[in-house]
C-alpha positions, 0 to 999 in steps of 0.5 A, a space after each residue: 500500500 502506498 505511504 499516506 499522502 504519496 499519491 498527493 505528492 505524485 499528483 503535485 509532481 505531475 502538475 509541476 511537470 505539466 506546467 513547466 512543460 507548457 512553458 517550454 514553448 518560449 525555449 523554441 521561439 526565442 533566439 540570440 545572436 550573441 553569447 549571454 551569461 546564463 539567465 540573461 535576457 535574450 534580445 528580441 528586435 525582430 531581426 534575430 538570426 538562429 544559431 546553427 544549433 537552434 536551426 538543427 534542434 528547433 527549425 528543422 522538420 524532423 518528422 518529414 521522413 515520417 509519412 504515415 501514422 507510426 509509433 517511434 520508440 526511444 530507450 531511456 537509461 539513467 546511471 551514475 552514483 548520485 541517483 537510482 538507476 532507471 531504464 524505461 521507454 518513451 514513445 512518440 505516436 504520430 497520430 495524423 499526417 496532414 496533407 501539408 506534411 504537418 503531424 498530430 502527435 502524442 508523447 508517452 514519456 515513460 510507462 506505468 506509474 512513471 509516465 509524465 503527462 504530456 498534452 497531445 500536439 497538433 500541428 507539429 513538424 519538429 520532434 517533440 520528444 526533444 522538447 519533453 526530454 529537455 523539460 524533464 531534465 530542467 525539472 530534475 535539475 530543479 529537484 537536485 539543486 533547488 536552483 529554480 527551473 526557470 534558471 535551467 530553462 534560460 541557461 539551456 536556451 542561451 547556450 543553444 542560441 550561442 552555439 554555431 558549431 554542429 559536428 558532423 559524425 557518423 553512426 551505426 544504424 541498422 547495420 550501416 554507417 549513416 551521416 549524422 549531426 551533433 550539437 554539444 553544450 555545457 550551459 552551466 559552466 559559466 555560473 559555477 559559483 552558484 553553490 547549489 550548482 557546484 557539482 553540476 556546473 560541468 553538465 554536458 548535453 549532446 544532441 545527435 540527429 540523422 536524416 536516416 532515422 525516423 523522426 531524425 532524433 537519434 540520441 540525447 546524452 547528458 553527463 554530469 562528470 566527477 573529477 575521479 570515478 564514475 559520472 555523478 549522473 549519465 542519462 541517455 535517450 536512444 532511438 530504438 525502432 519505428 512501427 506503423 500504427 
């Protein structure tokens, strides 16, 4: 039997996640033409230019290669010394394919009691798993450090806006080598003096996309290193398969 009040804590946690997720729209829509300190305002003068990182993550039609209703599955793993290990699935259901190529989708973020509430989205062109993963990470960083989820939201947004390097890589996909693109950011490194952030200041995020992969998102990897020994936390989301619905 659940401990008294546990369902209330779970419900509150899910409501918090949902509110934070809905705020993520600002992450997609705001850009910068120069580097800013974490938490600094990003100018909006109507003439902003997207960085190469933003273009890859937010301005690309990732779902263009999904041409019929499908279920895309991703595997999530969390390892490290700081928290309990966790392995679960994340599904992206493409419910509708509109004549103009846009999609109606539903993300199932984890399974069973661990599933997070994610509203259905319609229309979309980008891969919403990216958005939901980042907001889940922002929520987790808030929990770990009490640093305020808006701070982490802003720091990631600013780091992407300042990143004009997209690394060409190759990956093994279904038994063959395919070209891919990777963006890597370390959004909290410039703010290591914030006491709650000290252990997490070198957190690195790497996003890998490949046109050969349905939905184009192949992997998201976040790593919290330690000076010696195993990582404090390492989280990896990897594309597994796509099946017709």
